[in-house]
C-alpha positions in Angstrom: 0.0 0.0 0.0 2.5 2.6 1.1 5.9 2.9 -0.5 7.8 2.9 2.8 7.9 0.1 5.3 7.3 1.7 8.7 7.6 0.1 12.0 5.8 2.2 14.5 5.2 1.6 18.2 2.3 3.9 19.0 2.4 5.4 22.4 -0.2 7.3 24.4 0.3 10.1 26.9 3.3 9.4 29.1 2.8 7.7 32.5 -1.0 8.1 32.6 -1.3 5.9 29.5 1.5 3.3 30.2 0.1 1.7 33.4 -3.4 0.7 32.0 -1.9 -0.3 28.7 0.6 -2.7 30.3 -2.2 -4.2 32.4 -4.2 -5.0 29.3 -1.4 -6.6 27.3 -0.2 -5.9 23.8 -1.0 -6.6 20.2 1.4 -7.0 17.2 -0.4 -5.7 14.1 0.4 -5.8 10.4 -1.4 -2.9 8.8 -2.0 -2.9 5.0 -3.9 0.3 4.6 -2.7 3.9 4.2 -0.4 5.2 7.0 -2.8 7.8 8.3 -5.5 5.1 8.7 -3.1 2.7 10.4 -2.1 5.4 12.9 -5.7 6.2 13.6 -6.5 2.6 14.2 -3.6 2.2 16.6 -4.4 5.4 18.5 -8.1 4.7 18.9 -7.8 1.0 19.7 -5.2 1.8 22.4 -7.5 4.6 23.8 -10.6 2.4 23.8 -9.0 -0.8 25.3 -5.7 0.1 27.0 -3.9 -2.6 24.9 -0.5 -1.4 23.6 -0.1 -1.9 19.8 3.1 -2.6 17.9 2.3 -1.8 14.3 4.2 -2.6 11.1 2.8 -1.2 7.8 3.3 -3.3 4.7 1.6 -3.8 1.4 -0.6 -6.8 1.2 1.8 -8.9 -1.0 4.7 -8.1 1.4 2.5 -8.9 4.4 1.7 -12.4 3.0 5.4 -13.0 2.4 6.3 -12.0 5.9 3.6 -14.2 7.5 4.8 -17.1 5.4 8.4 -16.5 6.4 7.4 -16.3 10.1 5.0 -19.3 10.1 7.1 -21.3 12.6 7.5 -18.4 14.9 4.8 -15.8 14.3 5.7 -12.2 15.2 2.3 -10.8 14.4 -1.1 -11.4 15.8 -3.5 -9.6 13.4 -3.3 -8.6 9.7 -5.5 -5.6 9.1 -6.5 -4.5 5.6 -5.1 -5.1 2.1 -6.7 -6.8 -0.8 -8.6 -10.0 0.0 -6.9 -12.4 -2.4 -3.7 -12.7 -0.3 -5.8 -13.1 2.8 -7.6 -16.1 1.1 -4.2 -17.5 0.1 -3.0 -17.2 3.8 -6.2 -19.0 4.9 -5.6 -21.8 2.4 -2.0 -22.2 3.5 -3.2 -22.5 7.2 -1.3 -19.3 8.1 -4.3 -17.8 9.8 -6.9 -19.1 12.1 -10.7 -19.3 12.2 -12.7 -16.8 14.3 -16.4 -15.9 14.4 -17.0 -12.4 15.8 -20.2 -11.5 17.5 -20.2 -8.4 15.2 -20.6 -10.6 12.1 -24.3 -9.9 12.3 -23.7 -6.3 11.5 -21.8 -7.0 8.2 -22.6 -6.7 4.5 -23.2 -10.0 2.7 -20.0 -9.6 0.6 -17.9 -9.4 3.9 -19.5 -12.6 5.1 -19.0 -14.3 1.8 -15.2 -13.6 2.2 -15.4 -15.1 5.7 -17.2 -18.2 4.6 -14.9 -18.8 1.5 -11.8 -18.5 3.8 -13.2 -21.1 6.2 -13.9 -18.3 8.7 -10.3 -17.1 8.6 -10.6 -13.8 6.8 -13.5 -11.2 7.0 -14.3 -8.3 4.8 -13.7 -4.9 6.3 -14.1 -2.7 3.2 -14.6 -2.9 -0.6 -13.3 -0.9 -3.6 -13.2 -1.1 -7.4 -10.3 -0.9 -9.9 -10.3 2.0 -12.4 -8.1 4.6 -14.1 -6.9 7.6 -12.1 -5.6 10.5 -14.2 -4.1 13.9 -13.8 -6.5 16.3 -15.5 -3.9 19.1 -16.0 -1.2 16.9 -17.3 -3.4 15.1 -19.8 -4.8 18.5 -20.9 -1.3 19.9 -21.5 -0.5 16.9 -23.6 -3.8 17.0 -25.5 -4.7 13.5 -24.3 -8.1 12.3 -23.6 -8.5 10.2 -20.4 -9.1 6.5 -20.9 -12.6 5.1 -20.4 -12.0 1.5 -21.4 -9.3 -1.1 -21.0 -8.8 -1.0 -24.8 -8.0 2.7 -24.6 -4.8 2.1 -22.6 -3.1 0.4 -25.6 -3.2 3.7 -27.6 0.4 4.6 -28.6 -0.3 8.2 -27.5 -0.1 6.9 -23.9 3.4 5.6 -24.3 5.2 6.2 -21.0 2.1 7.8 -19.4 0.7 4.9 -17.5 1.7 3.5 -14.1 0.7 0.3 -12.2 2.1 -1.6 -9.3 4.2 -4.8 -9.3 2.1 -7.8 -8.4 5.0 -9.4 -6.4 4.6 -6.7 -3.7 1.1 -5.3 -4.4 -2.3 -6.9 -4.0 -3.8 -4.1 -6.1 -1.7 -5.2 -9.1 -2.7 -8.8 -8.6 -6.4 -7.8 -8.6 -5.8 -6.0 -11.9 -4.2 -9.1 -13.5 -7.0 -11.4 -12.1 -9.6 -9.0 -13.4 -8.2 -9.0 -16.9 -8.0 -12.8 -16.9 -11.6 -13.0 -16.0 -12.7 -10.4 -18.5 -10.6 -11.6 -21.5 -9.4 -15.1 -20.8 -5.9 -15.8 -19.6 -3.9 -15.9 -22.8 -5.7 -12.8 -24.1 -5.1 -11.0 -20.8 -1.3 -11.7 -20.9 -1.2 -10.6 -24.5 -2.9 -7.4 -23.4 -0.4 -6.8 -20.6 2.5 -7.3 -23.0 1.0 -4.8 -25.4 0.4 -2.4 -22.5 4.0 -2.7 -21.3 5.4 0.1 -23.6 2.9 2.5 -22.2 3.9 1.7 -18.6 6.5 4.1 -17.2 7.0 2.2 -13.9 5.8 -0.8 -11.9 5.5 0.7 -8.4 6.2 -1.3 -5.3 2.9 -0.4 -3.6 -0.7 -0.2 -4.8 -1.1 3.4 -3.9 2.2 4.4 -5.6 0.7 4.9 -9.0 -2.1 7.2 -8.0 0.3 9.3 -5.8 2.5 9.6 -8.9 -0.5 10.9 -10.8 -1.3 13.4 -8.1 2.3 14.7 -8.1 2.2 15.0 -11.9 4.9 12.3 -12.4 2.5 10.1 -14.4 -0.6 10.9 -16.4 -2.6 7.7 -15.7 -2.7 5.1 -13.0 -4.3 1.7 -12.6 -5.6 2.1 -9.1 -8.6 1.6 -6.8 -10.9 4.5 -7.6 -11.4 5.5 -4.0 -7.7 6.3 -3.8 -8.2 8.7 -6.8 -11.0 10.5 -4.9 -8.8 10.8 -1.8 -6.1 12.6 -3.8 -8.7 14.8 -5.4 -10.0 15.7 -2.0 -6.5 16.6 -0.9 -6.4 19.3 -3.6 -4.6 17.5 -6.5 -5.9 17.7 -10.1 -7.0 14.0 -10.1 -10.1 12.4 -11.6 -11.0 8.8 -12.4 -13.0 6.6 -14.8 -14.0 3.0 -14.5 -13.6 0.6 -17.5 -16.5 0.4 -19.9 -15.9 -3.4 -20.3 -16.3 -4.0 -16.6 -13.8 -4.1 -13.7 -12.8 -6.1 -10.7 -12.9 -5.1 -7.1 -11.3 -5.9 -3.8 -12.7 -7.0 -0.5 -10.2 -5.6 1.9 -9.9 -8.1 4.7 -8.7 -8.9 8.2 -7.2 -12.1 9.6 -5.8 -13.4 12.8 -2.4 -15.0 12.4 -2.2 -18.7 13.3 -0.1 -19.1 16.4 -0.7 -15.5 17.5 1.0 -15.0 20.8 -1.6 -12.4 22.0 -4.8 -14.3 20.9 -7.1 -12.6 23.5 -6.0 -9.2 22.4 -6.2 -10.2 18.7 -9.8 -11.2 19.0 -10.6 -8.1 20.9 -9.1 -6.0 18.1 -10.9 -8.0 15.5 -14.3 -7.4 17.2 -13.5 -3.7 17.6 -12.4 -3.3 13.9 -15.8 -4.6 12.7 -17.8 -1.9 14.6 -19.2 1.1 12.8 -17.1 3.7 14.7 -13.9 1.9 13.9 -14.8 1.6 10.3 -15.2 5.4 10.0 -11.5 6.0 11.0 -10.1 5.6 7.5 -12.3 8.5 6.3 -11.9 10.6 9.4 -8.2 10.3 9.6 -7.1 10.3 6.0 -10.1 10.8 3.8 -10.1 7.1 2.7 -13.2 6.3 0.8 -13.6 2.6 0.6 -17.1 1.1 1.2 -17.2 -0.1 4.8 -18.4 -3.6 5.6 -20.5 -2.7 8.7 -24.0 -1.9 7.5 -24.3 0.9 10.1 -21.2 2.7 8.9 -22.4 5.3 6.3 -20.8 5.5 2.9 -18.4 8.4 3.1 -19.5 11.5 1.2 -17.9 11.5 -2.2 -17.0 7.8 -2.1 -17.4 5.9 -5.3 -20.8 4.1 -5.3 -20.1 0.4 -6.2 -23.7 0.0 -7.2 -23.1 2.4 -10.1 -19.9 0.7 -11.4 -20.0 -2.2 -13.9 -18.4 -4.9 -11.7 -17.5 -8.3 -13.0 -18.5 -11.4 -11.0 -15.1 -11.6 -9.5 -14.2 -15.2 -8.5 -12.6 -14.7 -5.1 -12.5 -18.4 -4.3 -10.5 -19.3 -7.4 -8.2 -16.2 -7.6 -7.6 -16.2 -3.9 -6.1 -19.6 -4.0 -2.4 -19.6 -3.2 -1.4 -21.8 -6.2 -3.4 -19.7 -8.6 -2.0 -16.4 -7.3 1.5 -17.8 -7.4 1.1 -19.2 -10.9 -0.3 -15.9 -12.4 2.4 -13.8 -10.7 5.1 -16.1 -12.0 3.6 -15.9 -15.5 3.6 -12.1 -15.2 7.3 -12.2 -14.2 8.2 -14.4 -17.2 6.2 -12.7 -19.9 5.7 -9.1 -18.7 8.0 -8.1 -15.9 11.1 -9.4 -17.7 10.4 -7.3 -20.9 13.0 -4.6 -21.6 12.1 -1.0 -20.7 
């Protein structure tokens, strides 16, 4: 998600905070949403519970790799956020553990579908659709029309103007690849990605990297979640977005408890807390994040993309969340696309 890897130990007020926090124990959290949201989650959960949080921010692909590497000696208790496919892969590999929260009754059907398909190991906490972010001023200066369809991105006029993330580290990029495979068929999708390659200026490490490059005027177009484009626009940047005319995929941002969590009681308490409506407002309140929350009582943030108005494909989370399928598609991308000369 974010370009940097930050390890933050969030602290409350000196002395007055430390005693109750120590009494309630601690939680080791991997956070795969934007840093402002991560910090707000840590601060508010500590305030509400007295549990001290050690938080590491990583993109979803990197989080899955870290949880795999630490499987015999887990250093984390909960994985919060990030695209749902790697959470499903972690569930399949027995890297996370089943839990049924009493707050499940408050959740949207798509959040519970994720929970059931993961054998109760990953639950949906937000949703968002893939689209095209673009810098309105930059495209206007270059006399380029913004893309409205997947086919548009192959236009030679966009050479060097498009940015997407690398699927080895970014769950966002994997969702894009899986979307294209489901829309076009696998061979056609990889042919498309190879033809798109000359128009790509960079494969960023994080899923939000491309839209941030668009906001800064470093790239004209990004393949991103559209709520991230609105966030940049709300921050004052000349950013707009379109969703593909052919249809597009979407994520179910998820949360999982790591198998072998050392602080299981605190992990379950965080999990329950994170599913409440007040907790699900924190992304918007802290950093203007505009994903659709999974708690039915949490209102859709003002200005957030309305998923009911976007042409979404029937994304097969069960298939494309499988670890072997994810690994196979990323390896094919490495061989056929990522290895191409720049």
